[in-house]
Steps between C-alpha positions, in 0.01 A plus 500: 500500500489426866164660530351285233626184677339617821171556323511156350576338835221668689256427235572129505509485881207721600330621178617851398281688248454865433236733359196269564324646793179700459257585775148375544240739656576574866345273750416229242643164415356518145687675212303776326403437144637837404849429626776515251807278513841638559741476205607135443820465322666160571838359421530123509846343509528121441826301509467317157287362228679162509246376775136480418431595858633847460331554171164402647548708810611809301235480232222412747577797726534730205157389365329556844657842543419619154142391558494766773628756264860497625794573276731191520863465392596124521869421470700172501862521594650181340634387847746808503497687829655823348234489228214465746626792708534715191147413392360589833692829497344580153149401618536742793639775273209433263244575773427164669318552824489137584777243472448122492839329515593134490865536575757290314755512776374467852835623636416848370203520734514708821400331825355750754580374848399644836526419869190695571385239756133481400290416198345853505841672512636273226197575274546872569870484402419308173227734401707809580770365263239460226357843552850638484529356149170671400259212529138597485352149557628262765409130491581300823545136559718269732803275422297191594208586273436418137303745304293402190586557140378839403525639853630837392285512191185455714614784727567717198142456400375610834735798514392591147140491618580747779561289806783597737494199717451138394468220761553142365431164662734228632469139575748274680690251308311177506825306520561644843173401662286200549168485307308566818711791602471657151124449498474687835691784350277528190192481728613824661597686180285625231715521185279706270473842353440754780662272753573646852862388536823701521832320424844673484593209275270610232408871478578804283461879533581822332791711620266792560262294720797345696663829561182674604433219750842539665641164373574169679531538879796308654269227651578131550150401391191663323704763328299419193168531676601844644616636167183384321282658773671836448489489123128426514429771754679749272231432238717320234319284254565130588383153407539138637538231244550129465633533144855504612499233767842402637627186675697551816677278738299288729773454760392503867821629655536855394715776665186704619254311730215732393588468137360273220679187613378554851142534375532177302643322810206615719252411221627140491507455879 
């Protein structure tokens, strides 16, 4: 039971899926037409049918996954924690390779804490915990970032197409910056398909590609750039997309001078 709770927590916090990664031809960022998708068996656990929001989320995700030839088991737990845990256990026993869990009781979630001392070390600890649970696809974001609806579903599509690294875009929260400052930022960033940007607040990769590249280094800054460089050099299929654009904090007083906040501060000077 504890294992199931940990799986749920890590999925909600960082995006835990399994069995999705296929490999595009070495040295290419395009998936081959002949690639076949890994088995896609998904268990979706929603809290209740009493709120339209959960019905729409559950049915909408089920429809999208089935359109990609996934087997989907959608369950509603009637706001009963024990019932939800039992349903999840049955989904795993029934062969679910992916779990999507909207937990009824947030107190059952496990918080992974670390005093690693750098963002690179912290990402390494979190990813190692997920790999220890058998994760095959890791989605990464930050606590001050809001990812879009369908964030994981979009990644699922890329993984299903054979990509092992997906790089998303970010933009600073407009509420944190002046119109002039925000305009300067957009003038420096091309938010399109095939964009050149790398953001630890919006990226995802297969466990295979991550492990082969040696994982996150314990760096205070640019741990994301270093990892992406090594994954690309290893020949993994990758793509850069604006389809899963995230909104991140536009604060100017971050902990790392060379980080995103420092860049925004210099841009506005």
